[in-house]
C-alpha positions as CSV (number, residue, x, y, z in Angstrom):
1,X,15.2,-8.2,-17.9
2,X,15.4,-7.9,-14.2
3,X,12.6,-8.8,-11.9
4,X,10.5,-5.8,-10.9
5,X,11.0,-4.0,-7.7
6,X,9.7,-4.2,-4.3
7,X,6.8,-1.9,-3.7
8,X,6.0,-0.6,-0.2
9,X,2.6,1.0,0.1
10,X,1.2,2.8,3.0
11,X,-2.3,4.1,3.3
12,X,-2.8,7.4,5.0
13,X,-6.3,8.4,6.1
14,X,-7.4,11.8,5.1
15,X,-10.6,13.6,6.2
16,X,-12.0,13.6,2.7
17,X,-13.7,11.0,0.4
18,X,-10.3,10.2,-1.1
19,X,-7.3,8.5,0.5
20,X,-3.6,9.2,0.0
21,X,-1.6,6.1,-1.1
22,X,2.2,6.6,-0.7
23,X,4.8,4.1,-1.7
24,X,8.5,3.6,-2.5
25,X,9.7,1.6,-5.5
26,X,12.9,-0.3,-5.0
27,X,14.8,-3.1,-6.7
28,X,16.5,-5.4,-4.2
29,X,18.5,-2.5,-2.8
30,X,18.1,0.8,-4.6
31,X,15.2,3.2,-5.4
32,X,13.8,2.9,-8.9
33,X,13.8,6.2,-10.8
34,X,12.2,7.0,-13.1
35,X,9.2,4.6,-13.0
36,X,5.6,5.2,-13.8
37,X,2.6,4.0,-11.8
38,X,-0.7,4.0,-13.7
39,X,-4.1,3.5,-12.1
40,X,-5.7,1.3,-14.8
41,X,-9.3,2.2,-13.8
42,X,-8.8,6.0,-14.0
43,X,-5.7,6.2,-16.2
44,X,-4.1,8.6,-13.7
45,X,-0.3,8.3,-13.9
46,X,2.5,9.4,-11.5
47,X,6.2,9.2,-11.8
48,X,8.5,8.2,-8.9
49,X,10.8,10.8,-7.3
50,X,14.5,10.3,-7.4
51,X,14.3,8.4,-4.0
52,X,11.6,6.0,-5.5
53,X,8.8,7.7,-3.6
54,X,5.3,8.3,-5.1
55,X,1.9,9.5,-4.0
56,X,-1.6,8.8,-5.4
57,X,-4.9,10.1,-4.2
58,X,-7.7,7.6,-4.7
59,X,-11.3,7.2,-3.7
60,X,-12.2,4.1,-1.7
61,X,-12.3,1.0,-4.0
62,X,-10.2,-1.7,-5.6
63,X,-7.5,-0.6,-8.1
64,X,-5.1,-2.2,-10.5
65,X,-1.7,-0.4,-10.5
66,X,0.6,-0.9,-13.5
67,X,4.2,-0.2,-12.7
68,X,6.7,0.3,-15.5
69,X,10.4,1.2,-15.5
70,X,13.2,0.8,-18.1
71,X,15.2,-2.4,-17.7
72,X,12.4,-4.0,-15.5
73,X,9.5,-6.3,-16.3
74,X,6.1,-4.6,-16.2
75,X,4.2,-5.4,-13.0
76,X,0.6,-5.1,-12.0
77,X,-0.6,-5.1,-8.4
78,X,-4.1,-4.8,-6.9
79,X,-4.6,-2.2,-4.1
80,X,-7.7,-1.9,-1.9
81,X,-8.4,1.6,-0.6
82,X,-10.8,1.7,2.3
83,X,-12.6,4.7,3.7
């Protein structure tokens, strides 16, 4: 099983109580599609686009994201969303 992808996260500030978290899932070179990203605290799940991009809307707080894709090891990362 290959090592799981590189995850690039960017936090964009929005004028609401929630923040938009955008990222791109890639292996060493290519986008990973399809992959699912699940927010463990809320059970919200999104699937990457064909270019590996994804978007989540989260309230400020600390979140555990579980990333899964076929042929890759499952990966968990912690994301802190600030207001």
